[in-house]
Each structure stands twice: as structure tokens, then as C-alpha cells.
C-alpha positions in Angstrom: 73.2 142.8 76.1 71.5 142.6 79.5 71.7 139.6 81.8 68.0 139.0 81.4 68.4 138.4 77.7 70.6 135.4 78.6 68.8 134.1 81.7 65.3 133.8 80.1 66.4 131.7 77.1 68.5 129.5 79.4 65.6 128.9 81.8 63.3 128.1 78.9 65.8 125.6 77.5 66.2 124.1 80.9 62.4 123.7 81.3 62.2 122.1 77.8 65.0 119.7 78.7 63.5 118.6 82.0 60.0 118.2 80.4 61.6 116.0 77.6 63.3 113.8 80.2 60.1 113.2 82.1 58.1 112.6 78.9 60.7 110.0 77.8 60.4 108.1 81.0 59.2 104.6 80.1 55.6 104.0 81.1 54.7 100.4 81.5 52.9 99.0 78.5 50.0 96.6 78.7 52.2 93.5 78.8 54.3 94.9 81.6 51.2 95.8 83.6 49.8 92.3 83.1 53.2 90.8 84.2 53.1 93.0 87.4 49.6 92.0 88.1 50.4 88.3 87.6 53.4 88.6 90.0 51.2 90.2 92.7 48.5 87.6 92.2 51.2 84.8 92.4 52.5 86.1 95.7 48.9 86.5 97.0 48.2 82.9 96.1 51.1 81.7 98.3 49.8 83.9 101.2 46.2 82.8 100.8 46.8 79.2 99.7 46.0 77.4 103.0 42.6 79.2 103.3 41.8 78.6 99.7 42.7 74.9 99.9 40.4 74.5 103.0 37.6 76.2 101.1 38.2 73.9 98.1 38.0 70.8 100.2 34.8 72.0 102.0 33.0 72.7 98.8 34.3 69.7 96.8 33.5 67.3 99.6 30.1 68.8 100.0 29.3 68.6 96.3 28.1 65.0 96.4 30.3 64.1 93.5 31.3 61.5 92.7 27.9 60.0 93.5 28.0 57.3 96.2 31.4 58.4 97.5 32.5 60.6 100.4 35.7 62.6 100.2 38.0 61.3 102.9 41.2 63.3 102.3 42.9 65.6 99.7 46.6 66.1 99.5 47.8 69.2 97.5 51.1 69.2 95.5 53.4 72.2 95.9 53.4 73.2 92.2 51.0 75.6 90.7 50.1 76.3 87.1 48.4 79.6 86.3 46.0 80.4 83.4 43.9 83.4 82.3 40.4 83.2 81.1 40.4 84.5 77.5 37.0 86.1 77.8 37.0 87.6 81.3 40.7 88.0 81.9 40.2 86.3 85.3 43.3 84.5 86.7 43.0 80.8 87.7 45.4 78.6 89.6 45.6 74.9 89.0 47.1 72.6 91.7 47.6 68.8 91.4 45.8 66.9 94.2 45.5 63.3 95.3 42.0 62.5 96.6 40.9 59.5 98.7 37.3 58.5 99.0 35.2 56.1 101.1 31.8 54.6 100.1 28.6 56.1 101.4 26.3 53.6 103.0 23.5 52.8 100.7 25.2 54.6 97.9 25.8 51.5 95.8 29.6 51.7 96.0 30.2 49.7 99.2 31.2 46.5 97.3 33.5 48.3 94.7 37.1 47.5 95.5 38.4 50.6 93.5 36.7 53.0 96.0 39.9 53.0 98.2 42.2 53.7 95.2 43.8 57.2 95.3 42.6 59.4 92.5 44.8 62.0 90.7 43.1 65.3 89.9 43.5 69.1 89.6 42.0 71.6 92.0 40.9 74.9 90.4 41.2 78.2 92.2 40.2 81.6 90.9 41.2 85.2 91.7 38.1 87.3 92.5 38.1 90.8 94.0 41.9 90.6 94.6 41.6 87.4 96.6 42.0 83.7 95.8 39.0 81.5 96.3 37.5 78.2 95.1 34.2 77.0 94.0 35.2 73.3 94.7 35.9 72.6 91.0 38.0 69.5 90.5 39.2 68.0 87.2 39.9 64.3 87.6 42.6 62.4 85.6 44.4 65.5 84.4 47.4 67.2 85.9 47.3 71.1 85.9 49.0 71.7 82.5 46.9 69.0 80.9 43.8 70.6 82.4 44.7 74.0 81.0 45.5 72.4 77.6 42.2 70.6 77.6 40.4 73.9 78.1 42.6 75.8 75.6 39.6 77.3 73.9 38.8 79.4 77.0 42.2 79.4 78.9 45.7 80.5 78.2 48.7 79.3 80.2 50.3 82.3 82.1 52.9 80.7 84.4 53.9 77.6 86.2 55.8 76.9 89.4 57.1 73.4 90.0 
């Protein structure tokens, strides 16, 4: 038998073995890709948080809601709860906030003592075009996990950081 009769089958077997090894390499499934995407989005939220919070306050304070009150201050908690929109797949971040108001002159709230009371609420952020932003949406009287549970028909809890 010539040397070529041994070399060719060995090369063919080697190529088949290498191909099999690469074919067996685990490709990330849908859940793993979603987990990777969530982790990237979570890290991005921490990087972009200060800018997103400033945008939230600007829009929420400029909304004219609640009527007769002006937003004076908004303190953001450290914890974040994340949820995904069931229809669009868009990621949302929910952060507990404490809001203080002052009465607007002529707004009918000047004589209401409760105006100066601090109000608990949840600020809502959304991930759009690989960046976190806000449309100034605030949910009063619910913490982040309660807010997500309240909207369970359209949102699903993804992750939470305390």
C-alpha cells in the first residue's frame, strides 16, 4: 500500500472531526441572548443614569401635573427594577423617587397644607435605540415592583437591583 492510501483517509477523518467539534460548539439560545442584552442594558443604565434622571425631572416638572403644583425637588433611590414590554420587547427601568412640590400662585392649592408633604412615586425610564431615556412618566403611590405588578398585563419583571 502506498503512503497516499493512508494519508488521504486520515486527512478526511481529521477534517470531519474538526468540523464536528465546531458544529457542536454551543450557540447562545434565545434566552441566553436576551440575558446578555439585559446585562448590557443594565450596565448602560448605570452609565447613563444621571443624564436620564435629569431628563426625567425636566419633563415631569414641565408636564403641569399635578395641576396647581410645581415640582420643587426629586430624590432618586439607588435600586432599580427592570421590566420588558410584552408587545414591543422594549426594556423599562423603574426607580423609586421622593418628590416635593410647592403650590403655584393662583393654582388653587396655596391653602392646602398637604402640598408640602413628600410624595412617594416611581420614575419610569425606557431603552430606545440602545440608550436610556425618559418621557417624564411618574407613577405615584407605588414602588417599582408594585408598579410593574400593576401593569402586569403589558409588562413582565426582568430583574431588580436593591
